[in-house]
C-alpha positions in Angstrom: -19.1 -41.8 36.1 -16.2 -41.3 38.8 -13.4 -39.4 38.1 -9.9 -40.9 38.8 -8.1 -39.1 41.9 -4.6 -37.4 40.7 -1.9 -36.8 42.9 -2.1 -33.3 44.3 1.3 -32.7 45.6 3.5 -31.6 44.2 1.5 -31.1 40.9 3.4 -32.4 37.4 3.7 -30.2 34.5 5.1 -31.4 31.2 6.8 -28.9 29.0 7.3 -29.8 25.3 9.9 -27.3 23.3 11.5 -27.2 20.1 14.3 -25.2 20.5 16.1 -23.3 23.0 14.9 -20.3 23.5 11.1 -22.2 23.6 12.5 -24.5 26.4 13.1 -21.3 28.4 10.0 -19.8 28.0 8.0 -22.8 28.3 9.5 -24.0 31.6 9.6 -20.4 33.3 6.0 -20.2 32.3 5.3 -23.6 34.1 7.2 -22.5 36.8 5.5 -19.0 37.4 1.6 -20.9 36.2 2.3 -23.7 38.7 4.5 -22.9 41.5 6.8 -26.1 43.3 5.5 -27.8 40.2 7.6 -31.2 39.1 8.5 -30.4 35.1 8.9 -33.0 33.0 10.9 -32.0 29.8 10.1 -33.0 26.5 12.7 -31.6 23.7 10.6 -32.0 20.3 12.6 -33.8 17.5 13.6 -31.1 14.6 16.4 -29.0 13.1 16.5 -26.9 15.8 16.4 -29.7 18.7 18.7 -27.7 21.6 22.4 -29.0 22.2 23.3 -29.9 26.3 25.6 -26.4 25.7 22.5 -24.6 24.6 20.7 -26.0 27.8 23.4 -24.9 30.0 22.9 -21.6 28.5 19.4 -21.5 29.3 20.1 -22.5 32.5 16.4 -23.9 33.2 16.7 -27.7 34.7 13.6 -29.9 34.6 13.3 -33.2 37.0 13.6 -35.1 33.5 14.5 -34.5 29.8 14.1 -36.1 27.1 14.1 -35.7 23.3 10.7 -37.0 21.5 8.9 -37.2 18.2 5.2 -35.9 18.1 3.5 -39.1 18.6 6.0 -40.3 21.3 5.2 -37.3 23.6 0.8 -37.2 22.9 1.8 -41.0 24.5 3.7 -39.9 26.8 1.4 -37.2 28.4 -0.8 -39.3 31.4 -3.8 -37.6 32.6 -3.6 -39.2 35.9 -0.3 -37.8 36.1 0.0 -34.3 34.2 -1.7 -31.4 35.4 -0.7 -29.1 33.1 1.0 -29.4 29.9 2.3 -26.4 28.1 3.3 -26.4 24.4 6.3 -24.4 23.9 6.6 -24.9 20.1 6.0 -22.8 16.6 2.8 -22.3 15.6 2.3 -25.8 13.2 3.6 -27.6 15.9 1.3 -26.4 18.5 -1.6 -27.1 16.0 -0.4 -30.6 15.7 -0.3 -31.4 19.2 -3.4 -30.0 19.8 -5.3 -32.7 17.0 -2.8 -35.7 18.6 -3.7 -34.9 22.1 -7.5 -34.5 21.3 -7.3 -37.9 19.7 -5.1 -39.5 22.5 -7.8 -38.3 25.0 -10.8 -38.8 23.8 -11.6 -41.8 26.0 -10.7 -39.8 29.1 -12.7 -38.9 31.7 -10.1 -36.0 33.0 -7.5 -34.0 31.0 -4.5 -31.5 31.5 -5.2 -28.3 31.1 -3.1 -26.9 28.0 -1.3 -23.7 27.4 0.5 -22.0 25.1 2.1 -19.0 24.0 4.6 -16.8 22.1 8.4 -16.6 23.3 8.9 -13.1 22.3 7.9 -10.0 20.4 4.8 -11.0 17.8 6.0 -8.7 14.5 5.0 -11.4 12.0 2.4 -13.7 10.9 -0.1 -12.5 13.8 -3.4 -14.2 12.0 -1.6 -17.4 11.0 0.2 -18.2 14.4 -2.5 -17.1 16.9 -4.9 -19.7 14.8 -2.2 -22.0 14.9 -2.3 -21.9 18.6 -6.3 -21.8 19.1 -7.8 -24.9 20.7 -5.5 -24.6 24.2 -7.4 -23.6 27.2 -5.1 -20.6 27.9 -3.2 -18.6 25.1 -0.7 -16.1 26.5 -0.2 -12.7 25.8 3.1 -11.0 27.0 1.4 -7.7 27.2 -1.9 -5.6 27.6 -1.2 -4.6 23.7 -0.6 -8.4 22.6 -3.8 -9.5 24.4 -6.0 -7.4 22.7 -4.6 -7.9 19.2 -4.9 -11.4 19.9 -8.4 -11.1 20.9 -9.2 -9.1 17.8 -7.7 -12.0 15.8 -10.3 -14.8 17.0 -13.2 -12.2 17.1 -12.6 -11.8 13.7 -13.0 -15.1 12.3 -16.0 -16.0 14.9 -13.6 -18.4 17.4 -14.0 -18.2 20.8 -11.5 -15.8 22.5 -11.7 -16.6 26.2 -8.3 -18.8 26.3 -6.3 -15.2 25.8 -4.8 -14.3 28.9 -2.5 -11.6 30.0 0.7 -12.0 31.6 4.3 -11.0 31.0 7.5 -12.4 29.5 8.8 -15.1 32.0 12.3 -14.3 32.0 12.2 -10.2 32.8 13.2 -11.1 36.0 16.0 -8.9 36.6 16.3 -6.3 38.7 16.0 -2.5 37.3 19.2 -0.9 37.2 20.0 1.6 40.4 23.0 3.6 40.1 25.9 3.8 38.4 27.8 0.5 37.7 31.3 -0.3 38.7 33.3 -1.3 35.4 34.0 0.4 31.9 30.7 1.6 30.3 29.6 -1.7 27.9 27.8 -2.0 25.0 26.0 -4.9 23.9 24.9 -5.8 20.5 22.3 -8.4 20.6 22.6 -10.5 17.4 19.5 -12.5 15.7 19.6 -15.5 13.7 17.8 -14.6 10.7 17.3 -10.5 11.2 18.9 -9.1 8.8 18.7 -11.8 6.9 21.5 -10.6 4.2 25.0 -11.2 4.2 25.6 -7.6 3.6 23.5 -6.2 6.3 24.8 -8.3 8.9 28.8 -7.8 7.8 27.6 -3.7 8.0 26.2 -4.3 11.8 29.5 -5.9 12.8 31.5 -3.2 11.0 29.3 -0.5 12.8 30.1 -2.6 16.3 33.6 -2.6 15.5 33.7 1.1 14.5 31.9 2.1 17.6 34.7 0.5 19.6 37.2 2.3 17.9 35.3 5.6 18.4 35.1 4.8 22.0 38.2 3.2 23.4 37.3 3.6 27.2 33.9 1.6 26.3 33.8 -2.3 25.8 31.6 -3.4 23.1 30.7 -6.9 23.4 28.5 -8.7 20.4 26.1 -11.1 21.9 25.9 -14.2 19.8 22.3 -16.7 20.0 24.7 -19.8 19.3 27.8 -21.5 17.8 28.0 -22.7 14.3 26.5 -26.0 13.7 23.6 -24.9 16.2 20.3 -23.9 15.7 18.1 -21.7 17.4 14.4 -20.7 17.3 15.3 -19.4 13.8 17.5 -20.8 11.2 20.8 -18.6 11.0 22.7 -18.8 7.9 25.3 -16.6 8.1 26.9 -16.6 12.1 28.2 -13.3 13.0 31.2 -15.8 13.6 32.4 -16.5 10.6 31.6 -12.7 9.4 33.9 -11.9 12.4 37.0 -14.0 10.8 36.9 -12.1 7.8 36.8 -8.6 8.9 39.8 -6.5 7.7 42.6 -5.7 10.1 42.7 -6.6 13.9 39.8 -5.8 16.1 40.1 -3.2 18.8 40.9 -5.0 22.0 37.8 -3.3 23.8 35.6 -5.2 20.8 34.8 -8.9 21.2 32.3 -11.5 20.5 30.6 -13.3 23.6 28.3 -15.9 24.4 26.2 -16.9 27.9 22.9 -16.2 29.6 21.3 -13.1 28.5 20.4 -12.3 31.9 23.9 -12.7 33.0 25.0 -10.1 30.1 22.7 -7.6 31.2 24.0 -7.3 34.6 27.0 -5.9 32.7 25.3 -3.6 30.3 25.0 0.1 29.8 23.6 0.0 26.5 22.4 -2.6 24.7 21.9 -2.1 20.8 19.6 -4.7 18.8 17.8 -4.6 15.6 14.7 -6.4 16.9 15.6 -8.8 19.4 13.2 -9.8 22.6 16.5 -8.8 24.4 15.3 -5.3 23.9 12.3 -5.6 26.4 15.0 -7.5 29.0 17.0 -4.8 28.8 14.0 -1.9 29.0 12.4 -3.9 31.9 16.0 -3.4 33.8 16.3 0.3 33.1 19.1 -0.4 30.5 19.3 2.3 27.9 18.1 0.4 24.7 18.7 1.4 21.2 16.5 -0.5 18.3 18.7 0.3 15.0 16.9 2.3 12.1 20.4 1.6 9.9 18.8 -0.9 7.6 15.3 1.0 7.7 11.9 0.2 9.8 10.4 -2.7 8.4 8.2 -5.5 8.9 10.6 -8.5 8.0 13.1 -6.6 10.4 10.4 -6.5 13.1 11.8 -2.8 14.3 8.2 -1.5 13.1 7.2 -3.2 16.5 8.8 -0.2 18.3 7.3 2.6 16.7 6.7 4.9 19.2 8.6 3.7 22.1 11.8 6.2 21.8 14.2 3.5 21.6 14.6 3.7 17.5 17.7 5.2 16.8 20.9 4.8 14.4 24.7 3.7 14.9 25.5 7.4 13.9 23.4 8.6 17.0 25.0 6.3 19.2 28.4 7.1 18.0 27.7 10.8 18.8 26.7 9.6 22.5 23.1 9.6 22.4 21.2 7.0 25.0 17.9 6.5 23.9 15.1 6.5 27.0 11.7 4.3 26.5 8.6 5.9 26.4 6.8 4.6 30.2 3.5 4.6 28.4 4.8 2.3 25.4 6.9 0.1 27.8 3.8 -0.5 30.0 1.8 -1.7 27.1 4.5 -4.0 26.3 4.4 -5.5 29.5 7.6 -4.3 30.9 8.6 -1.2 33.3 4.7 -1.2 34.3 3.1 0.5 37.6 2.7 -2.9 39.4 5.7 -5.2 40.2 6.7 -7.5 37.6 5.4 -11.0 39.6 1.6 -9.5 39.6 1.5 -9.4 36.1 1.2 -13.6 36.2 -1.5 -13.6 38.6 -4.3 -13.6 36.0 -2.9 -16.7 34.4 -2.0 -18.3 37.5 -5.5 -18.0 38.8 -6.7 -18.9 35.5 -4.7 -22.3 35.1 -6.0 -23.0 39.0 -9.6 -22.6 38.2 -9.2 -24.9 35.0 -6.9 -27.3 37.1 -9.9 -27.5 39.8 -12.4 -28.6 37.8 -13.3 -31.9 37.6 -13.3 -32.6 33.7 -12.4 -30.3 31.2 -14.3 -29.9 27.9 -12.5 -31.8 24.7 -9.7 -29.9 23.0 -11.4 -27.8 19.8 -8.8 -25.6 17.5 -10.5 -23.5 15.0 -8.7 -25.5 12.3 -10.7 -28.4 11.6 -11.3 -30.8 8.5 -14.1 -28.1 7.9 -13.0 -25.1 8.2 -9.2 -25.7 6.4 -9.1 -28.8 5.1 -6.5 -27.4 2.5 -4.1 -26.4 5.0 -4.4 -28.8 7.9 -3.9 -32.1 7.2 -0.4 -31.3 5.7 0.5 -29.4 9.3 -0.3 -32.3 11.0 1.2 -34.8 8.7 4.2 -33.0 9.1 4.5 -33.8 12.9 3.4 -37.4 11.7 -0.4 -37.3 12.8 -3.5 -38.0 10.6 -6.2 -35.7 9.8 -8.0 -37.0 12.5 -5.4 -36.6 14.9 -4.1 -40.0 15.2 -0.6 -41.2 15.0 0.5 -42.1 11.1 1.6 -45.6 10.7 5.5 -45.8 11.5 5.1 -42.9 14.1 3.6 -44.5 16.5 6.7 -44.5 20.0 8.9 -47.6 19.4 8.4 -50.5 22.0 10.4 -49.7 25.3 12.6 -52.6 24.8 15.0 -51.7 22.4 19.3 -52.7 23.0 21.6 -50.7 23.6 23.5 -50.8 19.9 20.1 -50.2 18.2 19.7 -47.3 20.3 23.2 -45.9 20.0 23.2 -46.4 16.3 20.2 -44.5 15.7 21.3 -41.6 17.6 24.3 -41.4 15.9 22.7 -41.3 12.5 20.2 -39.1 14.0 23.2 -36.5 15.0 24.7 -37.1 11.7 21.8 -36.3 9.8 21.6 -33.1 11.6 24.9 -32.3 10.9 24.3 -32.5 7.5 21.4 -30.3 7.6 23.1 -27.6 9.4 26.2 -27.5 7.0 23.3 -27.5 4.1 21.7 -24.5 5.5 24.8 -22.7 6.7 27.1 -23.4 4.0 25.9 -24.7 0.6 22.4 -23.1 0.8 23.7 -19.4 0.6 26.3 -20.4 -2.2 23.6 -21.8 -4.2 21.5 -18.5 -3.3 24.5 -16.1 -4.7 24.9 -17.8 -7.8 21.3 -17.6 -8.4 21.5 -13.7 -8.1 24.5 -13.7 -10.8 
C-alpha cells in the first residue's frame, strides 16, 4: 500500500490546549520539539478557555488559533497535513482525544505523532493523571525525577513505558541572574488560583505580604496575579486576591502593589520569589533567583509544597521578614530539571530526537491507551462522554462538527450565548459557591 506524501517544509503541528497556562506549555513545547514548525492552535471549549487578554499575556502566538469542541478537534486534525499533535490539556481531556483520534484515524495509512505531558509540578493525582495520558507516542517528563516516577507508574500496571521521555519545562528560558540588579530590592509573591483554597489562608498570605512591605520600606513588594476576576486559568479561583486586597483594613503601603503580566518579565526584576508551591518557583530557580516556598500553612500534599522537600527553599514569612534569602540545593534542583550542569537547550535533545524518529516512520501503530472498555469499563465511558465521545471513540450524536455553511447572525448569537453562559458559571464559582459553602459550615 502506498503511503500518502506529506509536505515536508515547513512541518505543521496541531496544538490543543484547554487553558492559558496549558496553551503556553503546548505551544512552546511544539516549537522546541519541531523547530521552525507552523502552529495550528486549537482552544478546547470549556470553563477555562482563555480570553484574548490572557492569550496576549502568555505571549505565544500561532499561525492559526480557533476554539473547538473535542469532536471538532479530532475532525480538524489532518494526517496528510499535521506531522505532530500536542495535547496540552487536563488528563481526562487527553484521554478523550486519544480515543477520539484513534477512532478518527482507524482507516488512515499514516498518522501524526501524538505528544502530551504536564504544564508544571506534578504533586497530586500522579497515577490518575499519568494513566489518563497513556497512549500518546510521547509522554514528556519535565525532569529526571518525574521521568523515573512516570516509568514506575506505567510498569506498576503492566503498561508500556517507552513513551516517557525526559525534557524540561519549555518556558525556563530566562538567563541566570548575573551580578547585582539595578533598582529597589523586589519581592514577588506568586499567587495560585486554588492553593491555598480557604479564604482565611489566602487572606493570611496577603496580609503577610503587606506586613513585609511595611517592615521593609526600602523593598518593593509585588503580588503577581494569575487572572482578573471572571477569568479562569488551569484551576478554579473561587476567592480572587484582588477582592481580598480591596477588603484589607487600612491603606496599603506605597511599596506594595498587585501586578499582572508575563511571569518571565516579572522575574526580570525579581530579587526574591515567594510562593506556596507555584511552578513560578522553578522558573525563578532556573534564573538563580532566591526562592522561598512557604511553610506558614504547613507542609502538606494538598498545598503541593511537599514537592520541595530537600530543596533548601522551604521557609516562612517570619524568616523572610528577618532577612533570610533561601539558597537552593544544587543536587535537588538538577533532579527537578532546573539549574542543571548541562545547557538548558540540551534538555530537549532526547525528546526532539524521539519525535523526529517517529515522524520519519512511514506508518505508526494505532494509538493504544491503557484505559479501554476492558481495563476500565466503569471509568472510561464517563470520561469520554464528558468530552462528547462514545465508548468506542466516535463523536456522540449532536457533538459532530457543525456544517461550515453557518450564517454570521447565527454564529454571533451562538457566541453571545456561550459567553453569557461562561459569565454565569464564573459568577457562580466565585460568588455564589463560596457563600453556599460558608452557610453549610454554620
